[in-house]
DRENVO-998772 format. One line per 10 residues: their letters; for each residue x, y, z of C-alpha. Coordinates in Angstrom, 1 decimal, padded with zeros to 4 digits. Layout:
N
A) X,Y,Z ~ ...
END
This chain:
639
MRRLLTVAVL) -009.1,-006.1,-022.3 ~ -006.9,-005.2,-019.3 ~ -004.3,-002.7,-018.4 ~ -001.3,-004.0,-016.4 ~ -000.6,-003.0,-012.9 ~ 000.9,-005.6,-010.5 ~ -001.7,-008.9,-006.0 ~ -002.3,-010.5,-002.8 ~ -004.8,-010.5,000.2 ~ -006.1,-011.3,003.6
GAAILTAPGA) -009.8,-010.5,004.1 ~ -010.9,-009.1,007.5 ~ -014.5,-009.2,008.7 ~ -016.0,-005.9,009.8 ~ -016.9,-006.0,013.5 ~ -019.8,-004.0,014.8 ~ -021.1,-003.7,018.3 ~ -024.5,-005.4,018.7 ~ -026.3,-002.1,019.6 ~ -024.8,-000.3,016.6
AAAADSQGQQ) -025.7,-003.2,014.3 ~ -029.3,-003.1,015.5 ~ -029.5,000.6,014.8 ~ -027.9,000.2,011.4 ~ -030.4,-002.6,010.5 ~ -033.4,-000.5,011.6 ~ -032.1,002.6,009.8 ~ -031.4,000.8,006.5 ~ -035.0,-000.4,006.3 ~ -036.4,002.9,007.5
DYADAANAAG) -034.6,004.9,004.9 ~ -036.5,003.1,002.1 ~ -039.8,003.4,003.9 ~ -039.3,007.1,004.5 ~ -038.2,007.8,001.0 ~ -041.1,005.8,-000.5 ~ -043.7,007.5,001.7 ~ -042.3,011.0,000.9 ~ -042.2,010.4,-002.9 ~ -045.5,008.4,-003.1
VPADVLLAVS) -043.9,005.1,-004.2 ~ -044.8,001.6,-002.9 ~ -041.9,000.8,-000.6 ~ -041.4,-002.7,-001.9 ~ -041.3,-001.5,-005.5 ~ -038.5,001.0,-004.5 ~ -036.7,-001.8,-002.7 ~ -036.9,-004.1,-005.7 ~ -035.6,-001.4,-008.1 ~ -032.7,-000.7,-005.8
YLESRWDTNQ) -031.9,-004.4,-005.4 ~ -031.6,-004.8,-009.1 ~ -029.3,-001.8,-009.4 ~ -027.0,-002.3,-006.4 ~ -028.3,-005.1,-004.2 ~ -028.8,-002.2,-001.7 ~ -025.1,-001.6,-001.4 ~ -023.6,001.9,-001.0 ~ -020.2,001.1,-002.5 ~ -018.7,003.9,-000.4
GAPSTSGGFG) -020.0,006.5,-002.8 ~ -017.9,005.1,-005.7 ~ -019.4,005.0,-009.2 ~ -020.5,001.8,-010.9 ~ -019.0,000.7,-014.2 ~ -021.6,002.9,-015.9 ~ -021.3,006.0,-013.7 ~ -024.1,005.2,-011.3 ~ -023.9,006.1,-007.6 ~ -025.4,004.7,-004.4
PMHLTDAAAV) -028.1,002.1,-003.8 ~ -030.4,003.7,-006.4 ~ -027.6,004.0,-009.1 ~ -028.2,007.6,-009.9 ~ -026.0,008.3,-012.9 ~ -023.6,011.2,-013.3 ~ -021.4,011.0,-016.3 ~ -019.8,014.3,-015.4 ~ -018.3,012.8,-012.2 ~ -016.7,009.9,-014.0
QARHDGAGDA) -013.4,010.1,-015.9 ~ -013.2,008.4,-019.2 ~ -010.7,005.5,-019.4 ~ -008.8,003.9,-022.3 ~ -006.8,000.8,-022.5 ~ -004.9,-000.8,-025.4 ~ -005.7,-004.5,-025.8 ~ -002.3,-005.9,-026.5 ~ -002.1,-009.3,-028.1 ~ -005.3,-011.0,-027.4
RGDTARPSTV) -004.9,-013.6,-030.2 ~ -002.0,-015.5,-028.4 ~ -000.6,-017.4,-031.4 ~ 003.0,-017.1,-032.5 ~ 002.0,-018.7,-035.8 ~ 000.4,-015.4,-036.7 ~ 001.8,-012.5,-034.6 ~ -000.9,-009.9,-033.8 ~ -000.2,-007.0,-031.4 ~ -002.7,-004.2,-031.6
DAPAGDTVPA) -003.6,-001.1,-029.7 ~ -007.0,000.6,-029.5 ~ -007.5,003.5,-031.8 ~ -007.8,006.9,-030.1 ~ -011.1,008.2,-028.8 ~ -013.0,007.8,-025.6 ~ -016.7,008.0,-024.6 ~ -018.4,008.3,-021.3 ~ -022.0,007.3,-020.3 ~ -024.7,009.5,-021.6
AQTLDAAAAL) -027.3,009.1,-018.9 ~ -027.6,011.8,-016.3 ~ -030.3,010.9,-013.7 ~ -028.5,012.4,-010.8 ~ -029.2,015.9,-012.1 ~ -032.9,015.1,-012.4 ~ -033.0,013.7,-008.8 ~ -031.3,016.9,-007.5 ~ -033.9,019.1,-009.3 ~ -036.8,017.0,-007.9
TGIDKARLRT) -035.5,016.9,-004.3 ~ -033.4,020.0,-003.9 ~ -030.6,017.8,-002.5 ~ -027.1,018.7,-003.4 ~ -025.6,016.4,-006.0 ~ -022.5,015.6,-003.9 ~ -024.9,014.3,-001.2 ~ -026.9,012.3,-003.7 ~ -023.6,010.6,-004.8 ~ -022.3,009.8,-001.3
DARDNIRGGA) -025.1,009.8,001.3 ~ -027.1,006.5,001.1 ~ -030.3,008.1,002.7 ~ -030.3,011.0,000.3 ~ -029.5,008.7,-002.7 ~ -032.6,006.6,-001.8 ~ -034.7,009.7,-001.6 ~ -033.4,010.9,-005.0 ~ -034.2,007.5,-006.6 ~ -037.7,007.4,-005.1
ALLASYQRDL) -038.4,010.9,-006.4 ~ -037.2,010.0,-009.8 ~ -039.3,006.8,-009.9 ~ -042.4,008.8,-008.8 ~ -041.8,011.4,-011.5 ~ -041.7,008.6,-014.2 ~ -045.0,007.3,-012.9 ~ -046.6,010.8,-013.1 ~ -045.3,011.3,-016.6 ~ -047.1,008.1,-017.7
GAPGGAGSDP) -050.3,009.2,-016.1 ~ -050.3,006.0,-014.1 ~ -051.8,005.6,-010.6 ~ -049.4,006.7,-007.9 ~ -049.0,006.9,-004.1 ~ -047.3,004.8,-001.5 ~ -050.3,002.6,-001.2 ~ -050.9,002.1,-004.9 ~ -050.9,-001.3,-006.6 ~ -047.2,-002.3,-007.3
AAWYGAVARY) -048.4,-004.0,-010.5 ~ -049.2,-000.6,-012.0 ~ -045.5,000.6,-011.7 ~ -044.1,-001.5,-014.6 ~ -043.7,001.4,-017.0 ~ -042.0,003.6,-014.5 ~ -039.7,000.8,-013.4 ~ -038.8,000.1,-017.1 ~ -038.0,003.7,-017.6 ~ -035.8,003.8,-014.5
SGAGTADAAG) -033.4,001.3,-016.3 ~ -032.3,004.1,-018.7 ~ -032.6,001.6,-021.6 ~ -033.2,003.0,-025.0 ~ -035.1,000.1,-026.4 ~ -038.3,-001.6,-025.3 ~ -036.8,-005.1,-025.0 ~ -034.0,-003.9,-022.7 ~ -036.3,-001.7,-020.6 ~ -038.8,-004.5,-020.3
DFADEVYSTL) -036.2,-007.1,-019.3 ~ -035.0,-004.8,-016.5 ~ -038.6,-004.4,-015.3 ~ -039.2,-008.1,-015.5 ~ -036.2,-008.8,-013.3 ~ -037.4,-006.1,-010.8 ~ -040.8,-007.9,-010.6 ~ -039.1,-011.3,-010.3 ~ -037.3,-009.9,-007.3 ~ -040.5,-008.5,-006.0
RDGADRVTDD) -042.2,-011.9,-006.3 ~ -039.3,-013.8,-004.7 ~ -038.3,-011.3,-002.0 ~ -034.8,-010.7,-000.8 ~ -032.9,-010.4,002.5 ~ -029.3,-009.4,002.9 ~ -026.8,-007.4,004.9 ~ -025.4,-004.6,002.8 ~ -021.8,-003.5,002.4 ~ -022.2,-000.9,005.2
GRHVTLSAHA) -023.7,-003.5,007.6 ~ -027.4,-002.7,007.2 ~ -029.9,-005.6,007.2 ~ -032.5,-004.9,004.6 ~ -035.5,-007.1,003.8 ~ -038.0,-007.2,000.9 ~ -041.0,-009.4,001.6 ~ -042.1,-011.8,-001.2 ~ -045.1,-010.8,-003.3 ~ -045.7,-014.2,-004.9
GVQPQTSWLD) -049.0,-013.1,-006.6 ~ -047.9,-009.8,-008.2 ~ -048.6,-009.7,-011.9 ~ -047.2,-006.5,-013.5 ~ -049.3,-004.5,-015.9 ~ -046.8,-004.8,-018.8 ~ -048.9,-002.6,-021.1 ~ -047.5,000.5,-019.4 ~ -044.2,-000.2,-021.3 ~ -045.9,000.8,-024.5
RLGLPRPPRG) -046.5,004.3,-023.1 ~ -042.8,004.9,-023.0 ~ -042.7,004.9,-026.9 ~ -039.3,003.1,-027.0 ~ -038.2,001.7,-030.3 ~ -038.4,-002.1,-030.9 ~ -035.4,-002.7,-033.2 ~ -035.1,-006.1,-034.9 ~ -033.4,-008.7,-032.7 ~ -031.3,-010.1,-035.5
DVECPANLPC) -029.9,-013.6,-035.8 ~ -028.4,-013.7,-032.3 ~ -027.3,-016.6,-030.2 ~ -029.1,-015.6,-027.0 ~ -031.9,-016.9,-024.8 ~ -035.3,-015.7,-025.8 ~ -035.8,-013.8,-022.5 ~ -032.6,-011.8,-022.8 ~ -032.5,-008.5,-024.8 ~ -029.8,-009.0,-027.4
EWIPAPYADL) -028.8,-007.3,-030.7 ~ -026.3,-008.2,-033.5 ~ -023.4,-005.8,-033.9 ~ -021.0,-007.8,-036.0 ~ -017.2,-007.7,-035.6 ~ -015.9,-007.4,-039.2 ~ -014.0,-010.2,-040.8 ~ -011.9,-008.1,-043.2 ~ -008.8,-008.4,-045.4 ~ -006.4,-005.7,-044.3
GGGDYGNHDL) -003.8,-006.3,-047.1 ~ -000.3,-007.6,-047.0 ~ -001.4,-010.9,-045.6 ~ -003.0,-009.3,-042.5 ~ -006.6,-009.6,-041.6 ~ -009.0,-009.1,-038.7 ~ -010.5,-009.2,-036.3 ~ -011.4,-012.9,-035.7 ~ -011.1,-016.3,-037.4 ~ -013.8,-018.3,-039.1
GDRPASQKVR) -014.5,-021.7,-037.7 ~ -017.1,-024.5,-037.4 ~ -017.4,-025.1,-033.7 ~ -018.5,-027.3,-032.0 ~ -018.5,-029.6,-035.1 ~ -014.8,-029.1,-035.6 ~ -013.6,-028.5,-032.0 ~ -015.4,-028.6,-028.7 ~ -015.9,-025.3,-026.9 ~ -014.6,-025.9,-023.4
YIVIHDTEEY) -014.5,-022.5,-021.7 ~ -016.5,-019.3,-021.3 ~ -014.1,-016.4,-020.4 ~ -015.4,-013.5,-018.3 ~ -013.7,-010.1,-019.1 ~ -014.3,-006.6,-018.2 ~ -014.1,-004.0,-020.9 ~ -011.9,-001.3,-019.3 ~ -014.0,001.1,-021.4 ~ -017.6,002.2,-021.4
YDRTVQLVQD) -020.2,000.3,-023.4 ~ -020.4,002.6,-026.4 ~ -016.7,002.8,-026.8 ~ -016.3,-000.9,-026.5 ~ -018.8,-001.5,-029.3 ~ -016.9,001.0,-031.4 ~ -013.7,-000.9,-030.9 ~ -015.1,-004.4,-031.7 ~ -016.3,-003.0,-035.1 ~ -012.7,-002.0,-036.0
PAYVSWNYTI) -011.3,-004.7,-038.3 ~ -007.7,-003.8,-037.2 ~ -008.6,-004.4,-033.5 ~ -009.3,-007.6,-031.6 ~ -012.7,-009.2,-030.9 ~ -014.8,-011.0,-028.5 ~ -018.2,-012.8,-028.8 ~ -020.5,-010.6,-026.6 ~ -020.6,-007.3,-024.7 ~ -022.9,-006.6,-021.8
RSADGHVAQH) -024.0,-003.1,-020.8 ~ -023.8,-002.2,-017.1 ~ -026.8,000.0,-016.6 ~ -029.5,-002.4,-017.9 ~ -027.8,-005.6,-018.8 ~ -028.3,-005.2,-022.5 ~ -026.3,-007.7,-024.6 ~ -024.7,-007.3,-028.0 ~ -023.3,-010.2,-029.9 ~ -020.3,-009.6,-032.3
VRTKDVAWHA) -018.8,-013.0,-033.2 ~ -020.7,-016.3,-033.8 ~ -019.9,-019.0,-031.3 ~ -018.8,-021.2,-034.2 ~ -016.1,-018.7,-035.0 ~ -012.9,-017.9,-033.0 ~ -012.7,-014.5,-031.4 ~ -009.4,-012.9,-030.4 ~ -009.9,-012.1,-026.7 ~ -007.9,-014.3,-024.3
GNWYVNATSV) -004.2,-013.9,-025.2 ~ -003.9,-017.7,-025.5 ~ -004.6,-019.3,-028.9 ~ -005.5,-022.7,-027.4 ~ -008.0,-021.0,-025.1 ~ -009.4,-018.7,-027.8 ~ -009.9,-021.7,-030.1 ~ -011.9,-023.5,-027.4 ~ -013.8,-020.6,-025.7 ~ -016.4,-017.9,-025.9
GIEHEGFAAE) -015.4,-014.5,-024.6 ~ -017.9,-012.2,-022.9 ~ -016.9,-008.6,-022.1 ~ -018.7,-006.8,-019.3 ~ -018.8,-003.0,-019.1 ~ -016.5,-002.2,-016.3 ~ -013.1,-001.6,-014.8 ~ -011.0,-004.0,-012.7 ~ -009.7,-001.3,-010.5 ~ -010.5,002.4,-009.8
GAWYTEAMYR) -013.3,001.6,-007.4 ~ -016.0,000.9,-010.0 ~ -018.6,-001.8,-009.2 ~ -020.8,-004.1,-011.3 ~ -024.5,-003.7,-011.3 ~ -027.0,-006.5,-010.5 ~ -028.7,-006.0,-013.8 ~ -025.4,-006.9,-015.6 ~ -024.7,-009.9,-013.3 ~ -028.2,-011.3,-014.1
SSAKLVRYLA) -028.0,-010.8,-017.9 ~ -024.5,-012.4,-017.9 ~ -025.8,-015.3,-015.9 ~ -028.7,-015.9,-018.3 ~ -026.4,-015.8,-021.2 ~ -023.8,-018.1,-019.7 ~ -026.5,-020.6,-018.6 ~ -027.8,-020.6,-022.2 ~ -024.3,-021.0,-023.8 ~ -023.2,-023.7,-021.3
ARLDIPLDRG) -026.3,-025.8,-022.0 ~ -026.0,-025.3,-025.8 ~ -022.3,-026.1,-025.9 ~ -022.2,-028.6,-023.1 ~ -019.8,-026.6,-020.8 ~ -019.7,-027.5,-017.1 ~ -020.9,-024.7,-014.8 ~ -017.7,-024.7,-012.6 ~ -014.7,-022.5,-012.1 ~ -012.6,-024.8,-014.2
HIVGHDNVPG) -014.6,-023.9,-017.3 ~ -016.3,-020.6,-016.4 ~ -013.2,-018.6,-015.9 ~ -011.9,-015.1,-015.6 ~ -009.5,-013.6,-018.1 ~ -007.1,-013.6,-015.1 ~ -007.3,-017.4,-015.0 ~ -006.1,-017.9,-018.5 ~ -002.5,-019.1,-018.6 ~ 000.4,-017.6,-020.5
TVPSTVKGMH) 001.3,-019.6,-023.6 ~ 005.1,-019.7,-023.1 ~ 007.4,-018.4,-020.3 ~ 007.9,-015.0,-022.0 ~ 004.1,-014.3,-022.2 ~ 003.2,-015.1,-018.6 ~ 004.0,-011.7,-017.1 ~ 002.0,-009.8,-019.8 ~ -001.3,-011.8,-019.4 ~ -004.3,-009.7,-018.5
WDPAPYWDWS) -005.9,-009.8,-015.1 ~ -009.5,-008.8,-015.4 ~ -012.1,-009.0,-014.0 ~ -010.0,-009.1,-010.9 ~ -011.0,-009.5,-007.2 ~ -014.0,-007.2,-007.3 ~ -016.0,-009.5,-009.5 ~ -018.4,-011.4,-007.1 ~ -017.9,-015.0,-008.3 ~ -019.9,-016.5,-005.5
HYFDLLHAPF) -023.0,-014.4,-006.2 ~ -022.5,-014.9,-010.0 ~ -022.6,-018.7,-009.5 ~ -025.7,-018.4,-007.4 ~ -027.3,-016.7,-010.3 ~ -026.0,-019.5,-012.6 ~ -027.9,-021.9,-010.3 ~ -024.6,-023.6,-009.6 ~ -023.7,-022.4,-006.1 ~ -020.4,-023.4,-004.5
RGTGTARTGL) -021.2,-026.3,-002.2 ~ -019.1,-028.3,000.2 ~ -018.8,-031.9,-000.8 ~ -016.3,-033.2,001.7 ~ -014.6,-032.7,005.1 ~ -011.2,-031.6,006.4 ~ -010.1,-035.2,005.7 ~ -011.0,-035.3,002.0 ~ -008.1,-033.4,000.6 ~ -009.6,-030.6,-001.5
VTIDPDYDAN) -010.9,-027.2,-000.7 ~ -013.0,-024.7,-002.7 ~ -012.4,-021.1,-002.0 ~ -015.5,-019.1,-000.9 ~ -015.0,-016.1,001.4 ~ -017.9,-013.9,002.4 ~ -017.6,-011.2,-000.3 ~ -018.8,-008.2,001.7 ~ -016.8,-009.1,004.8 ~ -013.7,-010.0,003.0
RPAFTGCDGT) -011.8,-006.7,002.4 ~ -008.2,-007.3,001.4 ~ -005.8,-004.4,001.7 ~ -005.1,-004.0,-002.1 ~ -003.1,-001.2,-003.5 ~ -002.7,000.3,-007.0 ~ -006.4,000.9,-007.8 ~ -005.6,004.4,-009.1 ~ -002.6,003.2,-011.2 ~ 000.0,004.0,-008.5
AADPCSSHGA) 001.2,000.6,-007.1 ~ 001.8,001.7,-003.5 ~ -001.4,003.7,-003.0 ~ -004.1,001.8,-000.9 ~ -007.4,001.0,-002.6 ~ -010.7,001.9,-000.9 ~ -012.1,-000.7,001.4 ~ -014.2,-003.0,-000.8 ~ -015.6,-006.5,-000.7 ~ -013.6,-009.1,-002.8
SALVLHTAPD) -013.7,-012.6,-004.0 ~ -010.0,-013.2,-003.4 ~ -007.9,-014.5,-000.5 ~ -004.1,-014.1,-000.1 ~ -001.6,-016.9,000.4 ~ 001.3,-016.7,002.9 ~ 004.4,-018.8,003.2 ~ 003.5,-019.8,006.7 ~ 000.3,-019.9,008.8 ~ 000.8,-016.4,010.0
ANAPLLNDPG) -000.7,-013.1,008.7 ~ 002.7,-011.5,009.0 ~ 004.5,-014.2,006.9 ~ 005.6,-013.2,003.4 ~ 003.5,-013.8,000.3 ~ 004.5,-016.5,-002.2 ~ 006.7,-015.9,-005.1 ~ 005.3,-016.3,-008.7 ~ 008.4,-016.9,-010.9 ~ 006.4,-015.9,-013.9
LHPDGSASTM) 005.5,-012.5,-012.5 ~ 008.6,-012.0,-010.3 ~ 011.5,-013.8,-011.9 ~ 013.9,-012.2,-009.5 ~ 012.5,-014.4,-006.7 ~ 010.8,-011.6,-004.8 ~ 007.6,-012.1,-003.0 ~ 004.2,-011.2,-004.6 ~ 002.7,-007.9,-003.6 ~ -000.7,-006.5,-002.6
ALSDHGSRVS) -001.0,-004.5,-005.9 ~ -004.3,-005.3,-007.4 ~ -002.9,-006.8,-010.6 ~ -000.4,-009.1,-008.9 ~ -002.2,-012.3,-008.5 ~ 000.9,-014.3,-007.8 ~ -000.2,-015.3,-004.3 ~ -003.9,-015.1,-004.6 ~ -006.9,-017.5,-004.9 ~ -010.4,-016.7,-006.0
AGQTYAVAGL) -013.9,-017.8,-005.1 ~ -014.9,-021.1,-006.7 ~ -011.4,-022.3,-007.4 ~ -010.6,-025.7,-006.0 ~ -007.1,-026.7,-004.7 ~ -005.4,-029.7,-003.2 ~ -004.9,-029.4,000.6 ~ -001.2,-029.4,001.6 ~ -001.6,-028.9,005.3 ~ -003.7,-027.8,008.3
SGDWTAIWYL) -002.6,-025.7,011.3 ~ -005.2,-024.3,013.7 ~ -007.2,-021.7,011.8 ~ -005.1,-021.9,008.7 ~ -005.2,-024.2,005.6 ~ -002.4,-024.8,003.2 ~ -002.8,-025.6,-000.5 ~ -000.4,-026.6,-003.3 ~ 000.1,-023.5,-005.4 ~ 002.7,-022.9,-008.2
GQTGWFYNPP) 005.0,-025.6,-006.8 ~ 004.8,-024.2,-003.3 ~ 002.8,-024.5,-000.1 ~ 000.5,-021.5,000.4 ~ -001.4,-020.8,003.6 ~ -004.7,-018.9,003.9 ~ -006.8,-018.0,007.0 ~ -009.8,-020.4,007.3 ~ -011.2,-020.4,010.8 ~ -013.9,-023.0,011.5
AHPTAKWATG) -016.1,-020.4,013.1 ~ -016.0,-018.2,009.9 ~ -014.7,-020.4,007.1 ~ -013.4,-018.8,003.9 ~ -013.5,-022.1,002.0 ~ -015.5,-025.3,001.7 ~ -014.1,-028.8,001.9 ~ -014.4,-030.7,-001.3 ~ -013.8,-034.1,-003.0 ~ -012.6,-035.0,-006.5
LVAVPKPGRT) -009.5,-036.1,-008.4 ~ -006.0,-034.8,-008.0 ~ -003.0,-035.2,-010.3 ~ 000.2,-036.6,-008.8 ~ 003.5,-037.3,-010.7 ~ 004.0,-040.9,-011.6 ~ 006.6,-042.9,-009.6 ~ 010.1,-042.2,-010.6 ~ 009.4,-038.6,-011.9 ~ 011.1,-036.1,-009.7
TIPVYGRAYP) 009.5,-033.2,-011.5 ~ 007.2,-032.9,-014.5 ~ 006.6,-029.9,-016.9 ~ 003.6,-027.6,-016.7 ~ 002.2,-026.0,-019.9 ~ 000.0,-023.1,-020.8 ~ -001.6,-024.7,-023.8 ~ -002.5,-028.3,-024.7 ~ -000.9,-028.8,-028.2 ~ -000.3,-032.1,-030.1
EAAAYPAGVP) 003.0,-033.7,-030.6 ~ 005.2,-032.9,-033.7 ~ 004.2,-036.1,-035.5 ~ 000.6,-035.1,-035.6 ~ 001.1,-032.1,-037.9 ~ 000.5,-032.7,-041.6 ~ 002.9,-031.6,-044.3 ~ 003.0,-027.9,-044.8 ~ 001.7,-027.1,-041.3 ~ 004.5,-025.9,-039.0
YQAITPLQYT) 004.9,-027.7,-035.7 ~ 003.8,-025.6,-032.7 ~ 006.3,-026.2,-030.0 ~ 005.2,-027.7,-026.7 ~ 007.0,-025.3,-024.4 ~ 007.0,-025.8,-020.6 ~ 006.3,-022.8,-018.4 ~ 008.7,-021.7,-015.7 ~ 006.9,-023.6,-012.9 ~ 007.8,-026.9,-011.2
FAAGQRYAVS) 005.4,-029.7,-010.4 ~ 007.5,-031.9,-008.1 ~ 007.0,-035.3,-006.6 ~ 004.9,-035.2,-003.4 ~ 002.7,-032.3,-004.7 ~ -000.9,-032.6,-005.9 ~ -003.2,-030.4,-007.9 ~ -007.0,-030.4,-008.3 ~ -008.1,-031.7,-011.7 ~ -010.8,-030.0,-013.9
GVVPGEYYRA) -010.7,-032.5,-016.7 ~ -008.7,-034.3,-019.4 ~ -008.4,-032.6,-022.8 ~ -007.0,-033.8,-026.1 ~ -003.9,-032.2,-027.7 ~ -005.3,-029.9,-030.3 ~ -004.2,-027.0,-032.5 ~ -006.5,-025.0,-034.7 ~ -004.7,-023.8,-037.7 ~ -005.9,-020.4,-038.9
VSFDGSSPGD) -003.4,-017.9,-040.4 ~ -004.8,-016.7,-043.7 ~ -007.9,-014.6,-044.6 ~ -009.2,-016.9,-047.3 ~ -008.2,-020.2,-045.7 ~ -005.6,-020.8,-048.5 ~ -002.6,-021.5,-046.3 ~ -001.8,-025.2,-046.0 ~ -004.0,-026.9,-043.4 ~ -005.9,-023.7,-042.7
RTVVRGQNRY) -009.2,-023.9,-040.8 ~ -008.5,-027.4,-039.7 ~ -007.8,-028.9,-036.2 ~ -004.6,-030.8,-035.8 ~ -005.0,-033.6,-033.3 ~ -002.4,-036.0,-032.0 ~ -002.0,-038.7,-029.4 ~ -001.1,-036.3,-026.5 ~ -003.7,-035.9,-023.8 ~ -003.5,-033.3,-021.1
VQVQFGHRFM) -004.8,-032.8,-017.6 ~ -006.2,-029.4,-016.7 ~ -005.1,-028.6,-013.1 ~ -005.6,-025.6,-010.8 ~ -001.9,-024.9,-010.5 ~ -002.0,-021.3,-009.3 ~ -004.4,-018.4,-009.8 ~ -004.4,-019.5,-013.4 ~ -005.2,-023.1,-014.6 ~ -002.5,-024.9,-016.5
FVNLDDVWLV) -001.9,-028.3,-018.1 ~ 000.2,-031.4,-017.5 ~ 000.7,-034.3,-019.9 ~ -001.5,-037.2,-018.9 ~ 001.5,-039.6,-019.4 ~ 003.3,-037.8,-016.6 ~ 000.7,-038.2,-013.8 ~ -001.7,-040.5,-012.0 ~ -005.2,-039.2,-011.4 ~ -006.3,-040.3,-007.9
PSPLGAPRP) -009.2,-039.6,-005.5 ~ -008.4,-036.6,-003.3 ~ -008.6,-038.4,000.0 ~ -005.6,-040.6,-000.7 ~ -002.7,-039.2,001.2 ~ -004.6,-036.1,002.2 ~ -003.4,-034.2,005.3 ~ -005.2,-035.0,008.5 ~ -006.4,-032.4,011.0
END
């Protein structure tokens, strides 16, 4: 789901004087040590809990996607305004128009740990939300109180293994499996250790405790229910439940909220689409159970990473706004908001990565950014739908960290001479000057790390941004509004290099040359190798498509031809675009509730084959007959 605002960027590193940096480093570590000692908590347990909540970041006092504040994620529902967003047409198939809006009603998170922390410490709630040191003190006090309630051994020098029950309770989870999974991830962090510079420049370290074996029996003392897991498609070590999306006849030829299928036997699943919910978890789960609404396969809760499955992977959920992508994808909603300063918890990132690794292995989906995509990377189907496509999870989703958790980190495979480049800025240091986070396009967003870089028309930070004719048909330049991705690239995406000039790199993008700042001393991208698509000789321009449909002759009698309509972009001779793969021309016919319409629940296949290319911020398709696929070094620009 996504609400429409309108994007662009240039990240700037935060510079700190050496003396100030050393003081910040020392203070960051000391804050945890002081809080742990005062509350009677082992310092490394406190560090590990905080890491799983926030990776020790402060997020400038802004709330998480589940109303949590600060490094310890103290939750305060009263300080967070409920949101609501209509889904629009997430089916993306003109053969069966479906435009829906969310029914009325909003919910907010129920947890309220900030009040408890304030009562335990006497610290003002406003300070607990915004002051990192006080927030850590509040979290430590809360954790110690949970240990006391269990009657477990406490004290700063106590055995970290005995804190498993208190750590599980800190998750706020209402079931034993979800609380236990949170605690398991905390103890995994404790065993592995961690070391990073936080978003406010503090260097914090957690030493590895390789031999720690948590006393998991303390979990039973919490008395949490153990509901049946149900027949879910989830890895065994991930807490999941089955909350089905209804397949229902609505009358008058209408039905909802997904389509039955037989994937992958009938059609290969090629994509996993990452969404954010634009709602809180409880409200999101209510929506997916409405047969008149749209659907997605999974929802992941922010606070503890709990997963609910709604649609089987064999069936087709209505989530991406592009029927070709829906028919060949799994959609995962993450509790969160693309704008408004909300941030994603480490617990949710980790649960999502576990789920995606499982699905990718089961469905044979490559772990790369051509196949693990954001909703904002899904193309419009025809020219008229391009502008209305959703743009979540947007630049504040940390793609680089996410792919590290997927065990598929972005790596350089080439040099400046090999012709391709994979975007990969330092998330925390890269702070584009976005606008529109509060819904007002001109208002600046708070400073925040981001996965995105902005493109300019020349190797100059003052040069205009590129024009996206789908978003700006009047020919105007793209903007810095958060939703305007018309001149923006994202971490993990790979592009064909179009030029090099000093600290700047140019790529081919939407039929244009776009420049981004990429200094060798602090690179924002990695050199890569691979295949690129180039127009065959004699073709001045070739069409670009938002879906890979078969030719007219492939459709059987009674099944209407789905037009192969080019988008409003131009792929001209001399340009080159990175290739993610070759796909067959396919159309999944599904327009009736009982499958009685001619050709229903079958896949129409033809002779057409398409090449998926990274054409702009969104991937697109070109007909294989129109292009050569060549190794990227051939004709690549030289430094």
